[in-house]
Each structure stands twice: as structure tokens, then as C-alpha cells.
N, C-alpha and C positions, 0 to 999 in steps of 0.2 A: 523719149519713152515709147516703148511699144504697149499699143492699148488693143485689148481684143476687139473684134468686130462685133457689132451689134445691129439688128433689125427690126423692123417692126415696133413694136412698144417695149422692147427689152432695154433694161436700165443697165448702164454700168456702174458699179458701186466700187468700195475700198473700205478698209477700217484701220484705223491709225490712232496713236498716241499723239495729240497735239503739244508741241512745246509751249508752254505757258509764257505771259510777258513777264518781264520785259525781254526776255530771251529769244521769243518767236520772232518779234520784230527786228530785233538784231541780226538774225540768221537770214531772215528774209532780205532785208536790205544788203547783206553780204551778197547772197546768191544773185541778185540784181547787179551789184558791182561789178562781179567776174562775169557778165554778159549772158547770164543764163536766161534763155527766153520764158522758160516756165516760172520764172521766180515770183511773177504776180500771180500764177494760176494754181500754186500748190502751197498750202500753209507748212511752214517746217514742222515736220513729223518723224515718227518711227512707224513705219509700216507693221501692220500685222495681218492685213490680206491685202496683195496687190489688185489691181484692177481686174473686176471680174464681171461677166455680164449674167444678168439673171432676169428671168419673167416676173412681171407685176405679181402674178400670182404667187411666188415664192416668197414675198417680202413679209408675210406674217410669221412664217417659218423660221425665216432668218433672224427677225427682231425677236422672236422666243428664245431662239438657240443663244443670240449675244447677251439677252437678258440673265439667261443662265449661266454663261459662260462669267458675266459681271458679278453674280451672286456667289459665285463660288472663289472669288479673288479678292485678296485684301491689298489695301493701299500700299506702295513700296516707294523707297527713294531712290531715286534715278540721278546719275551725274553724267555730263559731258565733259569731255575734256581732250584736247588734241585732235590731231587730224588723221585720217587713213585715206586710202584710194582703192578702187578696185581695178586699177589699170596693171598690165596691158589688157585685161579680159573685157573692161568695160570704162569706158571715158568719164568716170565717176570719181570726185573727192568728197569726202564726207566727215563730220564730226564724230569722233568715236564715242561709244558707250564705255565709261569709265566703271559704273556702278549701276545694277538694274538688269544686266544682260540676262542671267539666269531666269530672272522673273519674266523678262520679255519673251523668251523662249518658250516658258511654258505657257505664256498667254497666247502666243501666236500659235502653238499647236492647238490649243482648245479652241479658238477661233477657227482656225483651218480644220474642221471637224462637221460631223453632223450634216446639214444641208450646205455647208461652205468646203466640204472636203473636197480636195484638189492636190495634183501633184505640182511639185515646184522644180525649177530647173537647178536650182542652186541651194545649198545649204542657207538656212537661216542667220543673217548677221545684221542685228537692230544696229542702225545708225541713222543719222541727219545729214541727208545731201546737201550741199553748199554749192557743187557746181557738176554739172552734167552736160555731156555732148557740146562743150565750147572747144576753143583751139588750146591746144597743149600748153602754150604760155600763160593764159587764163587760169587752166587747172594746176600748173605749177604755182602761180599767185595765190591762189585758192589755200592750197595747202599749206604755203609758207605763212600767209598772213591770219589764217584761223588756226595756227598751230598752238597759240597761247589763249585760246577760246576756253571758258568754262563755264559750265551752269549746273545749280543743283536743286533739284526740287522733288516734291511729293506728285507721284503719279495716282490719280484716285479716280481713274475713269477712261475710257477710251471712247472715241467717235465712229459714227457710221457716215460716210460720205457718199453723195453721187456726183458723177462727172456730167456736166451740163454739155449743152450744144454748141455753148461757147468756150468748151474745153478748159472751165474752171471747176476744180473739185470744191465742193461745198459741204459744210458738216450739216447733218439732216438730223441726227439724234446722239445725245450723249448717253452713255451708259455709267453710271457709277458703280465703284466696287462697294460689295456690302457683306464679304466673305468673313468678316472678322469686326468685332467691335473694337478690337485693339489696332489703334492708327498709330504709324511711325511719327515720330517727331518731325515736325514740318521743318524743312531745311530752311538755311537763313536766307530771308529776302523773296521766299516762294510764294505763290499764293493759290488757292483751289482754283482749277479751270473748269472742272466739269460740274456742267447743269443741265438739267431735262431741257429740252428744247420741243416743240411740237413739230410733227411730221412722222412720216414712217421709218 
């Protein structure tokens, strides 16, 4: 993973939808099984804002911006099914988004605006990585073994992450969706995963 450089008191942040249990642990264990060295450092997630360097003084505006985005968003059903790959452009195998991609795209555009506006190298493609920068044989194995993976759950919020000096991404705050009182029917076996945490 290419991380932007930071200096002084700058922070490296990200925004993502965390895959809830029991699916999160299944995907994290699979990523470790395929030899990905980042398996223990990155919770299984769908990225909304990639690694970004900010000044501490910007956190209040960023938090207010994310709260506005969450307040304008309603929960939606999300389904993962099957595998895909970014090869040969990038050595990545991922679990594909089968339902919920349009909602993710709108959410990503809203997050990546205002104080978090930035250009991106590639068009947005929501996914959950299961193998990254491992040998081709491991990528092939990940593609084959995860082809039958399925998960269906309700997305009811997103998470604000900070990247520590130990290279671990940690959730600092959850933002709940409150855009509508009408909530979709909970997917079978799913559980709500967004809850308010203390922190910036």
C-alpha cells in the first residue's frame, strides 16, 4: 500500500465502511491465510477515503463534514459475492460488491468533498481486498478460494480511521446514518455495527 508522507504533528486518516461480524473475521483470516502481511493491520472494509494526510487543526472541520454526510445518508443493504482482481494494473484480489455499489459510489463522492476534496488516480470501485502484493500463486489461490464467499448485511454508518506509528489502522469514530427514518429490512444474519465511540 502506498501511503502519503506525513511530517511533524500531521495525521494520516481514512474513511471506510467496516465489514461487520461474523464476515469481518472470516475475511481477515482469509487475507492472512493468503500471506498478506497487512492482514492484521487493516480491518476488512470498503474504502470511502483512501489514506490522507491532514493537520490536527483540520479535524474539527472534517468531523463536522462527515457528520453532515452521515446525516444525509440512509442505511442500505450491502451484499458481497464472488471475487475480482485489479491485475495486471495492481496485484490485488478482492471480494466483489454484488449489491450496494451505487450507494457506495454516492457516499464516496460525498465524503471526498469539502475539506476532504481531492483528486484520485482511478475511478471508484467499491470492493473488499483479500490479497494484496503477494506472489501470483497466492493471488490465484485467493481468487479461487473466495469465489464462493457471500455476505449480506445492512450498512448503517461508516468509520473514521487513524493510521498509527505501528502501521495499524484503528477506528476512532463511527458516524451513523440518519438520513431517513425508514430503515431497510435487516439482512439475514446481520447485526448493526456502527456505534458512537469517543475520540476525534
